[in-house]
N, C-alpha and C positions, 0 to 999 in steps of 0.2 A: 408517646406509645398510644396503641388504639385500644381505646376504652370503651366498653359497653355500659351504658348507665341505664338501670331498669328501675323504675319508681311510679307508679300510678299517680303521685302528686306531681302536679305540674310546676309548682313552685320551686320545688326542690330538682326536679329534671332540669329547669332552666336554668337556675342561679348556680347550681353545681356544676353543670356542664359548661356553661361561661366562664367559670373561675377555672375550670381545667382546660378547657382550650385557651385561655389567656396564658397558662402554664406552659403552653405547647404541646397539649396531646391533642390527638383527634378523638372526637367524642361520637358515638352513634348512640341515640337515646332511644328507648323501648318503653311502652306505657304500660306495658303487663307482662307476665311470665311468659304467655304463648307467643307474642311478638319477639320476647328476647331469645324462645328457643328456634324461632324461624332465623334471627341472624346469627345464633351459635352454628346451627347447622350448615350456614352458605358459608362462613369464614371464621378465622382463629383471632382472637382478641388477645392483647397482652394482659389486660386486666378487665375484670367484669365486677360492677358495682351493682348490687342488689338489694332491693327491700326486700323484709320476710313476709309480709302481708300483703298479697296482692291477689285482685281476681284473676281466676282461669288457671294460674301456676304459680303456687307458692314459691318464695324465695328459695327454701331448702332444695326444692326439685331443680331448680334453675342451678343451683350450685353444684348438685350432684351430677346433673346433665353436662355441665361445663367441666368438671374435672375427669368424667369419664371420656369425654372428647379430647380434651387438650390438657392434659396433667400439669403442662409448665405455665398454664394460664392462671395468675393469682386473682382471687376472688375474695372482695371487701363486702361484708355483710353488714346491713345497717337497718335498726328497727326502733319503733317508738314503744315496744311492749316487750321489752327486754328481761328474761330470765335467765338464771342461772344453768338452768336444763337446756334450754335452748342456745345459748352461749357456748355451752360444752359439746351437745350436738353438733352444732356448726364448725367447731374448729375440728373434731374428729372427723368431719367430712371433708376437710381439707381447705376450710376458710382460712386466709392468710389475716384477717382481722374482722372484730367484731365491735361494732360503734352504735351507740344507742343515739336517738334522735331527741332532741335537736341537738346540732352541732356546728361549730363554725365550717365554712367550706375549707379554712386554712387545713383543718385536721386532715381532709382527706388530700388535699394538695400535697402535705408534708408525706403523707403515707405512700403516695404514688412517686414522690423524688426518691424516697427510700427504697422502693421496690426498683425503681430505675438504677438507683445506685448498685444495689444487689445484682442485678441483672448485668450491670456492665464489669463487675467484678467477676461473673462468672465467666463472661466471653472474653476477659482480659486473661483468667486463668486458662481456660481452653484453649486461647489462642496461642499462650505460652506453652502448655503442654504439645499442641502441635507442631510448635517450632522447635521443642527440644527432640521430637520423633523425628522431625525433618533433618534437624542439624546432627551432622556427622559427629559421632562418638564412638569410643572405641576405649575400653579399659578405664572408665572415669573422664577421659579427655574430652571435653564439650566445647563446640565451637563452630560457627557457620561464617566467621569473618575470614578474609582472605587470606592473611598467616597462618590460620589454622587448616584451612582446607589444604594449604601446601605442604604442612606438617603431615597431614593424614595421607596424603598422595605418596610422600616420602616413604613413609613407614609402610603401606601396602607394597610399594615397588622393591623395597630392600628386605622385608620380614621372610620372604620364601628362600633366599639365599644364605650364605654363609659370611657375606661382608661384616667387617666391624664397623661399628658404629659410634661417633663421638656425638654426645647430646650436648649443646652447650644453652646457656640461659640462666636468667638470675634464681636465687632461692625461690621456693614457693611456686614455681612455673610447672611444675609436674614432669621432670625430666624421668623419676622412677616409673612413673605412669607410660612414658614413652617406650622404655626398655621392658615393660611387661606386656604393651602391645604389639612389640616386634615378636617377642618370646612365643606369645598365645597364637600369632599369626603364622608361625613357623613350623617346619617337621619336626622341631624340637620339643614341641608343648607338652608331650606327654612324661618329659622329663624335667628334673627340677630347675627354678629359676633361683639363682642363689645371688642374695644382695649384700654387699659389703660397703661400709661407708668408710672410706679411708681417713677420714677426719674423726670419726668417732672411736676409733680402735688406737688404743696407745701405740704410739711409733714401735717400741720393744715388742709388742705383741701381734704386730699387723703380719710380720713375715711368718710367723707360726700359724695365725689365722688362715692367712692363704695357702699354704705349702704344707703344712702339718709337721710332725717331728716322730723320730723312733724312740722307742724306749731307752733310757740311760742318755739320750742325747745331751741332757743337763741334769743338774743336781734332781730338782722336782719332776723329772721326766720318768715318772713310775709305769707309764704305759704308752704304747704307740698311739698317736692321734693322726687322721687324716685331715687334710687342710680342705679347704671350701673347692678349692680347683676339682680335687679327685670327687668330692661328694657331687660336683656339678657334671660329671663325666657325661658325656653326649647331651648335656643341656646348656645352659647359658649361664653366665657371671655379669653380673653388673656392679661395676667397679663406680660407685659415686664418689664424689669430691676427688676425683684422681689426682689433682693438683698438690693434696697434702701427702701423697705417698714419697716415703722417704728416697732418696737417690739410690742407695745400697738396695732396697726392695724393688727399684724400677729395673736394675739390671737383672734381677731373677724374673720378672714378670716378662720382659723382653725375650728372654729364653723360652718361656712358655709359648710364647706367641711365634718364635721363629721356629722350635722345633716341636713343640705340641708335646712337652713333657716336663713335669715337676720334678723337684728333688727334695723329698722331706729331711729336716734338719737332723743330721745324723745316720743319713741313710749311705749305703754302699753304691747305690745304682739308682737312675732316674725312674720315674715311672709316666708311662704315656697316658695323656686325657686327650678327650675330645670335647672342647667345649668353644662355644662362640663367646666372645667378649665384647660387651656394651659398655662405654665409660662414659663418664658425665662430669662436666666441670663448670663452675658459676663464674670462673675468670678467663682470661684469653691466655690460651697455653702457650702460645706463640712469645706472649712476653714472659712467661716463665721460663722459656726455652732462653730468652735473649740475656734474663738475668740469671741464667746458670742454675735454674731450681728445676728444672724439667730436661730429659733427656730429649734431643732433637729426633733421635732415630725411633725412640717409644712413640713420640707425637705422631710421626708418618705411620707408624705400625697401626695406631689406635685410628687415627682421623681419614679413613677409607670414604666412609659415607658421614658428612657432618648433618647435624639436624639442630637448627637453632630455634628455640622456644620463645616466643614473643612476651614481653612482659604484659601484664594486664592492662597498664596505662596505654598500652597501641591498640589494646581490642576491646574498644567502647562498644562493639556490635554485639560482643560475646557477655558484656557485664550483666544485662538485665537476664540473658538465658542463665548464666551461672548462677545467679541469685536464685532464680526460681528453682533450680536443680536443689540447690541446698536447701531452700524451704520445705521442698517435698521430702527430702532427707529427714530433716531435722523437726519438721512441723508436726508430724503422727497425724494427717488427715486434716488439720485444721487449716482452712484456706487463708492464710497469712497474704498479706501483700504490702507492697512497699510505697509509703507517702509520695506522690510525685516529685514534690520539692526536694524529697529525700533522694530519690534517684537520680537529680539534677546534680546535687552536692557529689551523690558517689560518682559520677560521671567526670567530675574534675578535681577528685581525689586522686592522689599519685600511686596508692596501692604498693608501698614500698615491699611488703611481703608478698603481693601477686596473689595469686587465687588461692593459696592456703591461707593468707590473711583474711581475703574475703569468706572463705568456708566458714573460719572461726568467727569472724563478725556477724554472719548471720545465726550461727549456733547460739552466740551471746545474747544475740538481738530477741532470738525466740524464748530465750531463758528469762529475759527480763520483762518481755512484754506482757505477760501475765495475761489476762481475758483480753486485752487490746488486739485484734486481729490485722491492724495497720501497723507496720513498723516505721517509725518515726527516726530522725537524724540521731537522738540520741541513743536511741536503741542499737544503731548500727555502727555510726561514727564517734559515738559519745562526745568528747572534748577535742577530738582531733582537727586542726588547722585546716581549713580547705580554702585554696585560692577562690577571691571575689571572682564573678565572671567580668570578663573585660568589656568595657564599654563600647558601645555601636561604633562611635568615631574611631577612625584610623583602623577598622579592621574590616575585613571581608565577611558578611553574611551570607549564610546558604540561601537557596531558593526557597526554601520551605520556611524558614525566618523571617524573610522579606513579604512572602504571602501572608503568614500569621500576623506580621505587624500592620500589613495593609488592611487585611480583614479587622482585625481590632480597631484601628482608625475609622473605618467605614462604618460599623456598628455604633460607635460613640457618636458619631456624626449624625446619623439617621436617629438616634434615640434623643439626641439633643433637638433635632428639628422637629421630632413629633410630640416633644414635653413628654418624654419617658413611656409613651404609649406603645407597647410590643407590638400589637397587631398592626398598627400604622406602620411601624419602624420595618417590619417584615415586607410588606408590600414595596415601600420604598427600595428596599436591598433587592426585592425580586426572589425572597426565598420563603419558605413556611414559617409559621410562628415556631413549629416544632423544632427546624433547623437553626432557627434564631435562637431559641432557649438554651439548644446543645452546644452552641457556639458561645454565647455568653457565660454558659458554666465552664466552658472550656478556656477562655480567657480570663475568668474571675472577674465578670462585669454584673454580677446579679444585685449586687447593690446599688 
């Protein structure tokens, strides 16, 4: 980070400045407040460290000047004559921290590391939000991976028409969201979207639920009841888990699709309905056809436009994006983030429950995290088994992995050659000390 160090005590300016440069920062030293003002007016710093009592312009004025010109710049105030009143005044004016002299240089070094971590977190969150904004999204379907872009494209193409759609995919992939997106992008959007889970309604009640009955049609039929198809007239019916529909009900559904009419139980005449049907299944319907559990003619009536939703394990590019979406959904404004090693394990986990499982995992993690803003493995994955990373031997590495391994090896060799002296190692490597420090942190080589 770019740091402005303001102190009229030469010893502090030199020793603290050297310590900060050794830690990878670029340091500009000002001997008093007047010189500090000139630097602040010429450029912007990430951090300003200023003494309070100085000739020409006191540190409190430097603090106010910096915050007025660059609110994002953090200011650390140091003084040898501290009082509660001056500390309160400094913090009210926007100081990041207030420290008393004398202090070990490591105190300020750690403060700057904390500021760097916080800035990195803010940048990561901003980047993820920008990605969420750029990512194609409709009705809660989020993704920028190639399979999801193809799904979005098909939805946009099919929505304006009347073609029936068969949505396939594992449980938890978002099949109902696809139906909702198609309905809301169609001319039927001002009419009802009626959702029926064929698996959730008992077999004896499903036909009545779909098509209704007349008064007196059976013992307890004290009044007429319209079915869901009638209710959805001029709208859309979404039949989830269509593979669980009994064969007898499939025959009546086929008539609705062929003739555009339903017949209530006990009715004397059919009723015309205008509905668009979207069906969904988590199984291969052709297998069900071959096994005699699903009518072949109904299958072809429903499968006019197929949309196959990929499982989450095949959407690694979307995993972090989806996790951030659920963090914003459940986090109530708290800037939660996921530990890097946890993200790595999440990418290797199979997610059998798909996006729905990820949603519940993030909601649970936030509930369990308490005051901790960094979500760990135990919060998200609990005790779930995750396959170990495969050894390098016998596998093809990505170009990025190869570059990172080469960089890590070069840094270790340079540090060994220079006896651990980072400034000399940076020169050997041909990079700045700041760049070296960042890479050492990335590859966990600080120790």
